[in-house]
N, C-alpha and C positions, 0 to 999 in steps of 0.2 A: 650156915644154911639149913632150912627147912624141907624136905623132900616127900611128897606125898604120892603114892602109887593107886589109884582105884579103878575100877572099871565105871564105862560110864551109863551111869544109873538114869533110869527114866524116871523123871520128878522125884527124886530120892526124899527122904526123910530127913529132918534138918540136921540130924548129927554128921551126913555128909557134906553140910555145910559149913560145919565148926572145921573139919579139914581141910576145905578151900581158903577158909578165913586165915586159919594159922599155919600156912603154908608160904613157901616162898616160891618153888615150882610145884604145880601138883601135875603130874605125871598119869596121862589116861592110860590104864591098860586095854587098849583096844586089840591087843594081838593075843589075849585069852581067848579061850575058847569058849564059842557061844553056850550057853546053860539055859534051856527051855523053861525052868521052873525059877530062875533066878530073877533079879531086878535090874534088868537091863532094857525088857519088853514092857515091865508091868510094874505098878504101884498101887495102892489103895487111897480110896477118899472114902467118906462119911455118903449111904446110899439115901435112898429115899425112905427108910425105914428105921434109919439111925443109926442101922449096922455097918461096920468096913466093907465095900466092896471093892472089886480090882477095877481098873483101868488097863487097855491092854494094848500095845501097837502090832497090829499085825503085819506079820513076816514073812517072806518067801521061805518055803521049807528049805534046808540046806543038810550037807551031810554032817555028822554029830560032832565031827573033830574043824568045823569051821569056825575061824577066828572071830571076833564080834566085829571090826572095821570090815567085813567083806559079807554080814548079815545086809540083804535088801529088804526093804519096806514090800508091801503089797500093795498095788496100785488095783486091785479090782474089788476090795473090799470098801464097804464105806465106815470104816472104823473109826475115822478120823471124828465123822461128826456123830457117832456113839459116845465115843467121850467127850466130847462138848456137850451131847445131853444131857448124861451123866452129871457133868458137873453144875448145869443149871439149875441142880437141887439147891444150892447154896444161894441161890437169887434171892429168896424170901428172909432169907436168917443171917446171912455173913453181911457185916458191915461196909467190908472192903471188897465187895463183890464187883463193883463198877468198875473199881480200875484192876482188878486181877482178872477178870475174866477175859479182856480185851487181849491182855500178855499171855494167858494160856493160849487162846484161841489164835494167835499169831504163832507161837512156838509149835502149835499141832499143825498148821496149815503151811509150815514151813515148806519148802517145795527141794527137800531131800530126797535122794534116793535112798540111802542106807540109813541103816538105824543108828548107829553112832552120830553120825552128821546130823540127824534131826536131835539126838540129847544134847550133844553139845552148843548147838544152838538154843536149846531150852533152857541150859543151864546158864550159856553167858546172858541169856534176857532177863532172867531170875536175879542172876547176882549184880546185873546192871540197875534192875528196879532196888533190891537192896543194898545196894551201894558198896557191895563187896568185891573186892577186885579177886578175880579169876585168872590166874597166871598159869594157863595150862599148854601142855604140847602133848602130842601124839606120839604114845611108847614105836607105832608103828613108823614112824619119821626119824627114831633116832638111829643112827648108827652103833649101836650095841653089840657086840659077841657075847650071845646066850648061850654058846651051843657046851659049856662046861656046869651049864645050871642043873642041880642035880634033887633040888630040896625047893619046897614053895618059898621060903625066905631068901632064897639066893637071886630072884628077880629084885628087890628090894636093894638088896646089898648091893650089886652090880650097878643099879642106876644110881644110888647113893655116891659109889665110887667116880661113876661117871662126870658127876656133877660137884665133885669133892665136898659133898654134903658132910654135916658133923652132927646131923640130926634125921633121923627116920621116923615119921609120924603114921600111925597106923590107927585104924577102925578097933573097939575091942574085942571084937569077932575073931582078930587074927591071932591072940595071944597063943591059942594051941598050935599055931603054924609058924610062928617065930621065935627065933631064940635070941634074948638079949645078948648073952654069953658072946655067940657069935658076931654081933654089930662091935662089941665094945672090942672085941680082940682087934677089929678093923676100925678102929678108933673113931665109931660113930653110936651117937646115942639112942638105943631103940626106946619110944614112946609110945602109949597107948590113952587117945584120948575118947574117954566117953562121956556123950553130951547127957545132962541130965533129965531131960525133956520134962520140962516142967508143965504142968496142966495149965489150960486156959479155957475161954469161955466157947464150948462148941455148941452151947444154947441145946444140948442134951441130958438127959437124966444121969450119964454114965460117960467118964471122959474115956477116949478112945486115944491112948499114945502112940507115937511113932508112924503115925501115916504120913501122906506125902507132903511134900514144901507146900503144895496147892490148899491143905485145909490151913496148915499155919498161918499163910497168907491171908486165906478170907475173913480170919478171926483176930488180926495182929497187926500192929501199925508197922512200919521198917524200923524204928527205933526199938520196939518191944522185940521184933524178932532178930535182931542184930545181939540184943543182951541175951536172948534166949540161946543164940550159936555159940555166946561167951561164953554159957554156964558150963561149963564141963569140969571133970576131974582127970587128973594126969594118972594114969595106970602103969 
């Protein structure tokens, strides 16, 4: 069994979907501390000037140590329409705008009160569209004792042991925090999947890699996106 542990990102880049597609159980790390400058509430698309810009979900201000699943969405600002207005930049240049925009509109306007719920709804809708299975479970709903966790890589180890998994998969950014040897001693293989981020036609002079999956879907067919998701190297 292959396990992945990741925070619930906001319309993440394509590498996130490599982890979804190639795991048996995708554990949503919604108990992690919410970080204001992370990728849980924001991502990037192409702006009207052809340069990357941020789209942001507006959230209610919370104490610094608040876990992600307790972060509430703002109901006082018109941030949803602001995001949709930014996405309309694709209307006259992206071949798949007619089918992708309604999907994003539905995801953004989902009546969720929490950021985590909104993100999981969006991820589910996108995976359904791409025909990529998304077998997720929220960490906040699992009964696992984490009292003896001392290091960042202990979380994944405990979850792998809970599921009796033989493989734990992580994004390449986790290499500095995870010990392959620690996992090996517990009969668990630790792998890092690095998606190759192949260039595609963004109708721009310069290609901007690692933008939100929104950008990828606007310019590529479902089949092409699945091929991109499967184009990775194991570290």
